[in-house]
N, C-alpha and C positions, 0 to 999 in steps of 0.2 A: 504494500500500500504506500506508505511513506509520504511525507510532506516536505516540500521544498519552498524556500523563500529567497528573495534577493532584493537589495535596495541600493540604488545608484543615485548619489546626490549631485544635483546640478548647482544648488545654492550653498556656498560655503558657510552661510550662517547656520545651516542645519548640521554641520559636521560634528559639533560637540554632542549632538543628540543621536548620532548613528547607532551606537550600541543599544541605547534604550529602545529606539524604534525597532531595531532588528530583533531584540530580545522578545518584545511583545508579539511580533509576527511569528517568531519561532514557537512561543508558548501556545499560541492559538492553534498551531498544527499538532498539538499533543495527541489528539484523537487519531491522527493518521500515522503516528509513530511514537509510541510510548516507551520503546525499549532502550533507545540511545539517541543522542543528539550531538550535533557539532556545528561549528561555524568558522568562517574565515573573515577577518576584518583587515582592510587595507588602511593603515594609519600613517603616522609620520615616518619618514625615511629619506635617505639620500643615496646617490649613486656611489658614494665612497664607502658605504657600510652595508653589511649583510645582516639579516636576521635569520636565525635558525630556531624553530620551535621544536623542542624535545619532549618526549613523553616517557615516563618510567620512574623507577625508584631511586632514592638516594641522590637526588639532583643537586643537593648542597655540595656534594663532593666535586661535581663538575664545575660549579661556580668557583669553588676554592682553587681547583687545579688550573683553571684558565683565567684567574682574576687579573693577571698581568696583561692580557690581550683582549678580554671580552667582558662586557658588563652583562649581568644576569638579572632577569625579572622572573621570579617564581610565581606561578599561579596553580595552586593545588597540585595535580599530578603532572603538570607541564612546566616548562621553563623556556623563556626566550633568551637566547644568547645574541648579543649584538657586538660586532667586531669589524675592523677594517677589512675591505675586500682582500687586501694583500695577505691577510692572516688566514684565509680560508683553508689552505692546505694544512697548516698547523692544527687548526681546530678540528678539521675532519680526521686528520691523522691520529690525533690524540683520542678522539671518540672511537675510531675503529680499533685502536690498540687496547684501550683501557675500558671502554664501556660499549661493547658491541650489543649489549642487551637493550640499549635505548632505541626508541623509534623516532626518526625525524619526520614530523608531520607536515612541515612546510619550510621552505627556504625562499628568501627573496629580499629585496630592499624595503618592502612595505608590508608584506603579508605576515599575519600571525594566525595560526590555525589550531583550534582546540576541539577535542571530541572525547566523549566518555559515555559509558553505560549509565542509564538513569533517565528520569523524566526531563523533558526539555527545560522546565523551570529550574530544576536542581542543577542541571548542567550550566545553564546561563549564569546562575548565581555563583556556582563554584568558581567560575573563571571570570567573574565580575564583568560580564558582557555589558550590562546596562551603563557602566561607567566609561566604556571605551569610545573614543572619537575616531573619525576617519571619513573617507570619501565614499566608500562603498563596501558591501559585505554580502555574503551568501550564507545560507544555513539549511540544515536538513534534520528531520526527525524520522527515525527508522522504526519500521515494524519488520522484525526478522522472520519472514514467512518461510524462507527456504534455507536458513542457516542458523547457527547458534547466536545468542545475544552476546556479542563481544565488542570491545572497543576497536579492535582491528577492523571489524565490519562496518563501523560507523563512518559516516561521511562528514566533511568533504574529503576528497582525495586530491593530493597534489603530486604531480610527476614532473613539473617544470618550474623554473624559478618564477615566483610571483604568479603562478597559475594554479587554479584549483577548479574542481567540478563537483556538483551534486547532481543526482540522477534519480528520477522516478520512472521505473519500468524494468525491463529485462532484455539482455542481449543474448542471442542464441549462438553466436559465433565467436564469443570472447576467448575461448580456448585457442582456436586456430589463429586468431588475431594476436593474441598474446605471444605465441611462438614467433610470429613474424616480427613483432616489435622487439622481442628479446634479441633476435638476430641483428636488429638495428641499434642495439646497445642500451635499450631501456631496461630498467630493473623494476620488479614488482614485489611488494612486501606482503600482499594478501592474495586470496583467490577471488576477490570480489570483481564482478564484471564492470562495476563503475570505475574501478582503478584502471582497468584496461581502456575504457573510454577516455579517461583523463590522459593516459599514456598516448593514445592515438592522436589526440589534439596536440599534445606536446611534440610528438614526432612531426606532424604536419607543419607546425609553426617553426620547428627547427629546420625543416627542409625549405622554408621560405614562404609558405602560405601566409596570407593574412588570416585573421581570426574568422572572417566570413568565409573565405575559401576553404579553410580547414573544416568548418562545420558543413559546408555544402558537399565536400568530398565524403564526409561521413554518411551521407544519404546513400551512397553506393557501397561503402565498405562496412558499415555497421548494420547487422541483421537483427532486427528485434523491434520492440516498441519502447520509446523513451521520450522523456522531456529532460533536457539538460539546462542547468543554469551554471554559467562559467564566470569566474573572476580572473582578470589579469591585472598587471601592475597599474594600468590606466584605463581599464575597460570592464565591461559587463555585457554578457550575451545570453540569449535564450534561443533554444532550438528544439523543435518537436519533430518526430518522425512523420512520414507521409500519411500515416493512418491517424495518429494523434488521439489515441483512446484514453490517455491520461489527462485528468483535468488540469487546466491552467488558466490564469487570468492575470492581466497586467493593468497598471494604472500609470498615466504619465501626466505630470503638471510641469510648470516652468521651474519647479524646485527639485523634482526627483522623478525617477522611474522605479517602479516597484513590481515585483512578481510574487505570486502566491499560488499554491495548488488550489486554493479556494479563495473566494472573495473575502471571506471573514478574516483572513490573514492581513488584508489591506485596510479593513474598515476603521482602524484606529489611527491611520496616518493623517497628518495635518493637511487640510484642504482636499480630502478625498471626495467630498461631496461635489466638487467642481472638476475633478480629474477626468481625463479621457480614459474610459475603461474599454478594454478590448480583449478578446481571446486571441492568443498568438496563432497565426495561420500555420497549417501543416507545411513541413518542408521549407520553411522560410527562416533565414537567420536574422535575428534582431540583435544589433550590436550598438552599444553606446560607448564612446570613449572620451576621456578628458583631453583637451588640447594640450 
């Protein structure tokens, strides 16, 4: 089943409210996914520094060992390390050698990505989502109908720098597509078909496609039914398969663009009563990007 949400802000005055608005959208989707939840927020950052979001135990040890090169922000079971781009090899080398048990949930100049088992409200509060600021973010509430309830299975999935994806639906050819992508050098941490979809988009972008072109290519290469909401460093995108059996609704004003699996996820947004409301068309890529 699952519920997905996304919010892309056009008006900088709303940026301090991003986390609060996204949290409420996520909580409204609890009925579609009470098992686990996750979100990615695009906040402050610059091209000279990287952020790496880690998940796992004993994160204080990481902060201490890398204190001379990285600043650490702990949030419950996750930690965000921020360090100069030039120090990336050192940080990743230390993690691979000393803490291979940790999961990297997201990497980029602006992205922070958190996910855990539990009700969406609990997950949002554990990671202080309502207090986060940023330009855009996406979220997912999961109902594990075909697999165990685990944090590894929670969305979003990130397979490229500052890029992540949430998915409502199912892909039938993700195993064969995964093998192809592994030959192209991509690595996957779970068996989830949504991670393969994220990897596919990462691969197409790496090969030079625009985000729109990557999504359009997926209409041929991805077999199944799906609605994707995608975040990039400066953009936000929505794509539905040609059949579009999964529910989706969007709202656009001069202050924001918002997506929800159901309208009720959008009902609390400011100015929603005058927004342009529409259902995304099948097989059409909707992309908004910051200048």
